[in-house]
C-alpha positions as CSV (number, residue, x, y, z in Angstrom):
1,M,-7.7,2.7,3.5
2,R,-11.3,3.4,4.7
3,D,-12.5,0.3,2.9
4,E,-10.0,-1.7,5.0
5,G,-11.3,-0.2,8.2
6,I,-8.4,2.3,8.6
7,V,-9.9,5.7,9.3
8,P,-8.1,8.9,10.4
9,A,-8.0,9.9,14.1
10,F,-8.7,13.5,12.9
11,S,-8.5,15.6,9.7
12,L,-7.6,19.2,9.2
13,D,-7.8,21.6,6.3
14,H,-4.7,23.8,6.8
15,G,-5.6,26.0,3.8
16,I,-2.4,25.1,2.0
17,T,-3.0,21.3,2.5
18,M,-5.7,18.8,3.5
19,S,-4.3,16.5,6.1
20,L,-5.5,13.2,7.5
21,Y,-3.9,12.0,10.7
22,Y,-3.8,8.3,11.5
23,K,-2.8,6.9,14.9
24,D,-0.9,3.6,15.0
25,P,-1.2,1.0,17.8
26,D,1.7,2.6,19.7
27,G,0.0,6.0,19.8
28,N,2.2,7.6,17.0
29,F,0.5,9.8,14.4
30,V,1.2,9.6,10.7
31,E,0.0,12.5,8.5
32,L,-1.0,12.1,4.9
33,Q,-1.5,15.3,3.1
34,S,-2.5,16.7,-0.2
35,D,-1.5,20.1,-1.5
36,N,-4.5,22.4,-2.2
37,F,-2.8,24.5,-4.8
38,G,-0.7,22.2,-6.8
39,D,1.8,25.0,-7.3
40,W,4.4,25.9,-4.7
41,K,4.5,29.6,-5.8
42,R,0.7,29.9,-5.4
43,S,0.9,28.1,-2.0
44,T,3.6,30.3,-0.7
45,E,1.9,33.5,-1.9
46,W,-1.3,32.4,-0.1
47,M,0.5,31.8,3.1
48,R,2.3,35.1,3.0
49,T,-0.8,37.2,2.0
50,S,-4.0,35.5,3.1
51,A,-6.0,37.0,5.9
52,D,-7.7,33.6,6.2
53,F,-4.3,31.9,6.9
54,R,-3.2,34.8,9.2
55,S,-6.4,34.3,11.3
56,N,-6.4,30.5,11.2
57,P,-2.9,29.0,10.6
58,M,-3.7,25.7,12.2
59,G,-6.8,25.0,10.1
60,T,-10.3,23.6,10.3
61,F,-11.3,20.1,11.4
62,F,-13.4,18.2,8.8
63,D,-15.0,14.8,8.5
64,P,-13.5,13.1,5.5
65,E,-16.5,10.9,5.0
66,K,-18.8,13.9,4.7
67,V,-16.4,15.5,2.2
68,Y,-16.1,12.2,0.2
69,Q,-19.9,12.0,0.0
70,A,-20.1,15.5,-1.3
71,Y,-17.4,14.8,-3.8
72,A,-19.1,11.6,-4.9
73,S,-22.3,13.5,-5.5
74,G,-20.6,15.6,-8.1
75,Q,-19.1,18.6,-6.2
76,S,-15.6,19.5,-7.5
77,F,-12.7,19.9,-5.1
78,E,-12.4,23.5,-6.2
79,A,-15.9,24.1,-4.9
80,L,-15.6,22.0,-1.8
81,Q,-12.3,23.3,-0.4
82,P,-13.5,26.8,0.6
83,T,-16.5,25.3,2.3
84,I,-14.4,22.7,4.1
85,R,-12.1,25.5,5.4
86,A,-15.2,27.5,6.4
87,G,-16.4,24.6,8.6
88,K,-19.3,23.1,6.5
89,F,-18.0,19.6,7.0
90,L,-17.1,19.5,10.7
91,P,-16.9,16.2,12.5
92,D,-19.6,15.3,14.9
93,S,-17.2,16.0,17.7
94,I,-14.1,18.1,17.7
95,P,-11.1,16.1,18.9
96,N,-8.8,17.3,21.6
97,I,-5.4,17.1,20.0
98,G,-3.6,18.7,22.9
99,L,-2.7,22.0,21.3
100,P,-2.2,25.0,23.4
101,I,-3.6,27.3,20.7
102,S,-7.1,27.7,19.3
103,V,-8.1,25.6,16.3
104,N,-10.8,26.9,14.0
105,T,-13.9,24.7,14.0
106,G,-15.8,27.0,11.6
107,P,-18.1,29.3,13.3
108,S,-16.3,29.1,16.7
109,A,-12.8,28.1,17.9
110,V,-11.8,25.7,20.6
111,R,-8.7,25.2,22.7
């Protein structure tokens, strides 16, 4: 999609999934997501027991192009995912997505 000029409005690592949000011409959002665990039992256990998820259920913004470049340079998804969640691949600016709760941006949170 990127090669066709279709880029996400914003992207979030929710811990359990990586989500890319696209905005259509009418202002509607479409979410494309990929499971981080590949196993519903492991995903469910992580959501129930993870201190990380408990402290940051919404997720961490990330720049998909930065992540793609790191992956293309040879980093595995297994190595990348924790660093994405930790805020290593933040976008240049954090989008205001209109949520009334804090969203983790890595080192600090925004409203």
